[in-house]
Structures are given as structure tokens and as C-alpha cells.
C-alpha positions as CSV (number, residue, x, y, z in Angstrom):
1,M,1.1,9.1,21.9
2,R,2.9,5.7,21.8
3,V,2.4,4.0,18.4
4,A,3.5,0.6,17.1
5,I,3.9,0.4,13.3
6,T,4.0,-3.0,11.6
7,G,5.8,-3.0,8.3
8,A,7.7,0.2,9.4
9,T,10.5,-0.4,6.9
10,G,8.2,-0.8,3.9
11,F,7.2,1.7,1.2
12,V,4.3,3.1,3.2
13,G,5.9,2.4,6.6
14,R,8.9,4.7,6.0
15,H,6.6,7.6,5.0
16,V,4.3,7.0,8.0
17,V,7.3,7.1,10.3
18,A,8.5,10.4,8.8
19,A,5.0,11.9,9.1
20,L,4.7,10.9,12.7
21,E,8.1,12.0,13.7
22,S,7.6,15.5,12.1
23,D,4.3,16.0,14.1
24,E,4.1,18.2,17.2
25,P,4.1,16.8,19.7
26,P,6.0,13.9,18.0
27,F,4.7,10.4,18.4
28,R,6.8,7.8,20.3
29,I,7.3,5.1,17.7
30,R,7.9,1.4,18.0
31,A,8.9,-0.1,14.7
32,I,7.8,-3.7,14.2
33,V,10.0,-5.3,11.6
34,R,10.9,-8.8,10.3
35,D,14.7,-8.0,10.0
36,R,16.3,-5.8,12.7
37,S,19.6,-5.5,10.8
38,R,17.7,-4.2,7.7
39,A,15.7,-1.8,9.8
40,S,18.9,0.0,11.1
41,S,19.7,1.1,7.5
42,E,16.1,2.0,6.5
43,L,14.7,3.8,9.5
44,P,15.9,7.2,10.8
45,P,18.3,6.9,13.8
46,T,15.7,8.6,16.0
47,V,13.7,5.4,15.9
48,V,15.4,3.5,18.7
49,D,12.5,1.2,19.7
50,V,12.6,-1.6,17.2
51,R,11.0,-5.0,17.7
52,E,11.5,-8.1,15.5
53,A,8.3,-10.0,14.7
54,D,6.6,-11.8,11.8
55,V,2.9,-11.5,11.4
56,T,2.7,-15.1,9.9
57,R,4.2,-16.4,13.2
58,P,1.8,-15.2,15.9
59,E,4.1,-16.3,18.7
60,T,6.6,-13.7,17.6
61,L,4.1,-10.9,18.1
62,R,3.6,-11.6,21.8
63,G,4.4,-8.4,23.8
64,A,5.1,-6.4,20.6
65,F,2.3,-3.9,21.5
66,D,2.7,-3.8,25.3
67,G,2.7,-0.3,26.6
68,M,1.5,1.2,23.3
69,D,-1.6,3.5,22.9
70,A,-2.1,2.6,19.2
71,V,-1.2,0.2,16.4
72,V,-0.8,1.1,12.7
73,H,-1.0,-2.1,10.7
74,L,0.7,-1.8,7.3
75,V,2.0,-5.3,6.5
76,A,0.6,-6.8,3.3
77,V,1.7,-8.5,0.1
78,P,0.4,-7.2,-3.2
79,T,1.7,-10.3,-5.0
80,E,2.7,-13.7,-3.8
81,R,6.4,-13.2,-4.7
82,H,7.2,-12.7,-1.0
83,G,4.5,-14.5,0.9
84,S,1.1,-16.0,0.7
85,F,-1.9,-13.7,0.4
86,T,-3.8,-15.8,2.9
87,R,-1.0,-16.1,5.5
88,V,0.0,-12.4,5.4
89,N,-3.1,-10.4,4.4
90,A,-5.7,-12.4,6.2
91,E,-4.2,-14.6,8.9
92,G,-1.5,-12.1,9.7
93,T,-3.9,-9.3,10.2
94,R,-6.0,-11.5,12.5
95,A,-2.9,-12.2,14.5
96,V,-2.1,-8.5,14.8
97,V,-5.6,-7.7,15.9
98,A,-5.6,-10.4,18.5
99,E,-2.3,-9.2,20.0
100,A,-3.4,-5.6,20.0
101,E,-6.6,-6.6,21.9
102,R,-4.5,-8.6,24.4
103,A,-2.1,-5.6,24.9
104,G,-5.1,-3.2,25.5
105,V,-4.3,-0.6,22.8
106,T,-7.0,2.0,22.4
107,R,-6.7,2.8,18.7
108,F,-6.0,0.7,15.6
109,V,-5.3,2.1,12.1
110,H,-5.4,-0.5,9.3
111,L,-4.3,-0.1,5.7
112,S,-6.8,-2.0,3.4
113,A,-7.6,-1.4,-0.3
114,I,-10.4,-0.2,-2.4
115,G,-12.4,-3.3,-3.5
116,A,-11.3,-5.4,-0.6
117,S,-14.0,-7.8,0.3
118,P,-14.2,-11.4,1.6
119,D,-16.4,-12.1,-1.4
120,S,-14.1,-10.7,-4.0
121,P,-13.2,-13.0,-6.9
122,Y,-9.6,-11.6,-6.9
123,P,-7.3,-13.3,-4.4
124,F,-5.5,-10.2,-3.3
125,L,-8.7,-8.2,-2.6
126,R,-10.4,-11.2,-1.0
127,T,-7.6,-11.7,1.5
128,K,-7.4,-8.0,2.2
129,G,-11.1,-8.0,2.8
130,E,-10.8,-10.9,5.2
131,G,-8.1,-8.9,7.1
132,Q,-10.3,-5.8,7.1
133,A,-13.2,-7.8,8.5
134,A,-11.1,-8.9,11.4
135,V,-10.3,-5.2,12.2
136,E,-13.9,-4.1,11.9
137,A,-15.0,-7.0,14.2
138,S,-12.5,-6.1,16.9
139,R,-13.4,-4.3,20.1
140,I,-10.7,-1.7,19.5
141,P,-11.8,1.7,18.2
142,H,-10.4,1.7,14.7
143,V,-9.9,3.5,11.4
144,V,-9.6,1.5,8.2
145,L,-8.1,3.3,5.2
146,R,-8.9,2.0,1.7
147,P,-6.6,3.9,-0.7
148,S,-6.5,3.7,-4.5
149,I,-3.1,3.0,-6.1
150,L,-0.2,4.7,-4.4
151,F,2.7,6.6,-5.9
152,G,5.8,8.4,-4.6
153,P,9.5,7.8,-4.0
154,G,10.2,4.2,-3.3
155,D,7.0,2.8,-4.9
156,D,7.1,-0.5,-6.6
157,F,4.2,-0.3,-9.2
158,F,5.3,2.5,-11.5
159,P,8.9,1.5,-11.9
160,R,7.6,-1.9,-13.0
161,L,5.8,-0.3,-15.8
162,R,9.2,0.7,-17.2
163,F,9.6,-3.0,-18.2
164,S,6.9,-2.6,-20.8
165,L,8.7,0.4,-22.3
166,R,11.4,-1.9,-23.6
167,F,9.1,-2.9,-26.4
168,P,8.0,-0.7,-29.3
169,V,4.3,-1.4,-28.7
170,V,2.9,-1.5,-25.1
171,P,-0.3,-3.5,-24.5
172,L,-3.2,-1.9,-22.6
173,P,-5.0,-4.5,-20.5
174,G,-8.7,-4.4,-21.1
175,G,-8.2,-1.4,-23.4
176,G,-6.6,0.7,-20.6
177,N,-9.9,2.3,-19.6
178,A,-10.0,1.2,-16.0
179,R,-10.1,4.2,-13.7
180,F,-7.8,4.7,-10.7
181,Q,-7.3,7.7,-8.4
182,P,-3.5,7.7,-7.6
183,L,-2.7,8.9,-4.1
184,H,0.7,10.2,-3.1
185,V,2.2,8.0,-0.3
186,A,3.0,11.1,1.7
187,D,-0.7,12.1,1.7
188,L,-1.6,8.7,2.8
189,A,0.9,9.0,5.7
190,R,-0.8,12.3,6.6
191,A,-4.2,10.5,6.7
192,V,-2.7,7.9,9.0
193,R,-1.5,10.7,11.3
194,A,-4.9,12.3,11.3
195,A,-6.6,9.0,12.0
196,L,-4.3,8.6,15.1
197,R,-4.9,12.2,16.4
198,G,-8.6,12.6,15.4
199,P,-11.9,11.5,16.7
200,M,-13.0,9.6,13.6
201,T,-13.7,5.9,13.5
202,G,-14.9,3.7,10.7
203,T,-13.9,2.7,7.2
204,Y,-12.9,5.3,4.6
205,E,-11.9,5.2,0.9
206,I,-9.3,7.7,-0.1
207,G,-7.5,8.8,-3.3
208,G,-5.9,11.6,-5.1
209,P,-7.8,14.7,-6.5
210,D,-8.6,13.3,-9.9
211,P,-9.2,9.9,-11.6
212,A,-6.8,8.6,-14.2
213,T,-7.2,5.7,-16.6
214,Y,-4.6,3.0,-16.9
215,R,-3.7,4.5,-20.3
216,Q,-3.1,7.9,-18.6
217,M,-1.0,6.3,-15.9
218,L,1.2,4.6,-18.6
219,E,1.5,7.9,-20.4
220,E,2.7,9.6,-17.2
221,T,5.2,6.8,-16.8
222,M,6.5,7.4,-20.3
223,R,6.8,11.1,-19.6
224,A,8.8,10.4,-16.4
225,Y,11.2,8.2,-18.2
226,R,11.3,10.4,-21.3
227,K,10.2,7.5,-23.6
228,K,7.4,7.4,-26.1
229,R,5.8,4.2,-27.2
230,L,2.8,3.1,-29.3
231,T,0.0,1.4,-27.3
232,M,-2.3,-1.4,-28.3
233,P,-5.5,-2.3,-26.4
234,L,-5.6,-6.1,-25.6
235,P,-8.1,-8.2,-23.7
236,V,-6.7,-9.4,-20.4
237,P,-7.0,-13.1,-21.3
238,L,-4.6,-12.6,-24.3
239,M,-2.0,-11.1,-22.0
240,K,-2.1,-13.8,-19.4
241,P,0.2,-16.3,-21.2
242,A,3.0,-13.8,-21.1
243,A,2.4,-12.9,-17.5
244,F,2.3,-16.7,-16.6
245,L,5.7,-17.1,-18.4
246,F,7.1,-14.2,-16.4
247,E,6.0,-15.8,-13.2
248,R,7.7,-19.1,-14.1
249,T,11.0,-17.8,-15.5
250,M,11.7,-14.6,-13.4
251,A,12.5,-14.3,-9.8
252,D,10.8,-10.9,-9.7
253,P,8.4,-10.6,-12.6
254,P,7.2,-7.2,-13.8
255,V,3.5,-8.4,-13.7
256,T,1.7,-11.4,-12.5
257,V,-1.6,-13.0,-13.7
258,P,-3.6,-11.8,-10.7
259,Q,-2.3,-8.3,-11.2
260,L,-3.4,-8.3,-14.8
261,D,-7.0,-8.9,-13.7
262,L,-6.9,-5.9,-11.3
263,L,-5.5,-3.6,-13.9
264,A,-8.7,-3.9,-15.8
265,V,-11.0,-3.1,-12.8
266,D,-12.0,0.4,-11.7
267,N,-10.2,1.5,-8.4
268,T,-11.7,4.9,-7.4
269,P,-12.9,5.9,-3.9
270,Q,-16.7,6.1,-3.4
271,P,-16.7,8.7,-2.0
272,N,-13.3,10.2,-1.5
273,A,-12.8,11.0,2.2
274,I,-9.3,12.4,2.0
275,D,-10.4,16.0,2.1
276,Q,-13.7,16.1,3.9
277,V,-12.8,13.6,6.7
278,F,-9.0,13.9,7.0
279,G,-8.6,17.6,6.0
280,I,-5.9,16.8,3.3
281,H,-5.7,18.4,-0.1
282,P,-3.8,15.6,-2.0
283,R,-1.2,16.4,-4.6
284,P,-2.1,15.7,-8.2
285,F,-0.8,12.7,-10.2
286,L,-1.4,13.9,-13.8
287,G,1.0,16.4,-15.2
288,G,4.2,15.4,-13.6
289,G,3.4,13.4,-10.4
290,L,5.9,10.7,-11.4
291,S,8.9,13.1,-11.9
292,Y,10.8,11.3,-9.2
293,L,11.1,8.3,-11.5
294,G,13.2,10.3,-14.0
295,Q,15.4,11.6,-11.2
296,R,15.9,8.0,-10.0
297,S,16.8,6.9,-13.5
298,E,19.3,9.7,-14.0
299,G,21.0,8.9,-10.6
300,A,21.2,5.2,-11.4
């Protein structure tokens, strides 16, 4: 199967490439990237079909999917540090769907998010929902994956929690009781592979084997970095001034105001399709799932 992957050099993209290359028979991969020079250092040398394109510039996508059987669309921005929610998550996905339809691909796998909806009050989830709606309205047979929060080597979220460990007391947004179901990125990549190979179509929510509260995720982060801190529940509105200051004074802030809102909202799959639909027994998060963070710290 010939597969084009947008965002192939990203956190999820690199793991998807690895999963598809290890399959038998292996997939023939075309990596769609914004920067070809960066791709040469971040993709395995076996990926020789690399195309440069930007989803926010539809004209650059022209021909990117020609000759492909399937498209895996992974490009998105979780914050607006590196692009507009609307331009990337919504309009960019519409552009990818339109080009995939023109190219005649026969399968489309899209990475959305739990809670994504065009009616969401949260900008990230609203624009992800608009992009998801474009995929679901297309004439291409598709699978939409809506994962909970992701973890694994190369992730961005959990290393950012380390910033809060600089302080003797760490705040818990909304009390830290929001529930998540962390999914290892390699298990997500296996779900993408199954979605390409299998007969399923539709929209599926997926997560790890067990839910974890924000408080528990912070405790796992402390365990990984071998640090222990006191915690203090705080209402989200009281935390926003600090996040606003981070946004205005730091090029790469550890947290943004929109992210704070999401940290107080449940993010668990209803139901979890990872096992029943995709045949994957996901690895656990609690009890050492973030051990790679400590290894990264020691090697730094």
C-alpha cells in the first residue's frame, strides 16, 4: 500500500513511519513535510519519497498525493505558538481532504482529538472539530481517530510539566481531578496501521487501559524526574494571569491560557475502541509509563 503522511517529522508522525515500515509487507511511504532539510535528519534513510508542502498554503499540496492509495493526516497545532488553530487545524485539514479527493485516494486516516466539535467553546477543540467534520463529509472512506492525551519518547506535554517542578508548591488546575486516559504514541501508531490495513470506517475514541487524573499525571511526572513537590488545588481563573504572563514574556511558554482550560476538562474515550476495534492492548501509563523522561534527563 502506498501511503502519504502529512506531518511525518512530528512527534506522532515519526512513530507512525516506524510502525508502517516495520509491517509486513511494508508500506511504501511518502513523507509530506514543511522542511525537506529537517526531514533528512528526522526520518529514517529508508524514507526516500519526501515532498515539501504546507497545509496552510493549498497550492503547495497540488500533486502531493498523486499515485497514493491512502493519506494519513497528522498535521495540527495544540497551541498557537507555531501557527493559527483555524489556519492549521480547520482550513489546513479541508485543504488536505480536497487534494486527497482530487488525487483519488481510496482511504483517509485522520488524527482528531477527544472532545473535538465545531460547537466546542475551546478554540483548539473547536478547530479540530471543524477539521474532523471535513473528513467525515468527504467521499473518501475514512477512519477518524480521537485519542486522549499522548505520551512516549519525543512528547511535548509531559516535559513541560517539569517547569512547574521548579517551585516548592505545584498548582493543580481545577483541583487536578479532571480525568484523562493517556495513550502511548506507539500504540496510536499501531492503531493507524490497523486503520490502513483493516476494513473499519468511521470515528473512534481511543485511550490507554486506565484513566488517570491530572493529579496522578503530575505525580507520574515527579516520579520520572525523581522530584517530590507539594501540590495545591487552584481554580483555573486564578492560574490564568500567570499563564498570560508566560505567553507575553516567553518564546515557548510552558502553558498557555487555552491549555489551562483543557486541563480541567475530562478527556476519556467513550467508549475506548483501542482493543475491541483495533485489536491493541495498550501499555499502561500509571506506575512508570514516563520512565523515558528520567532517561532523557540523565542523558542531557
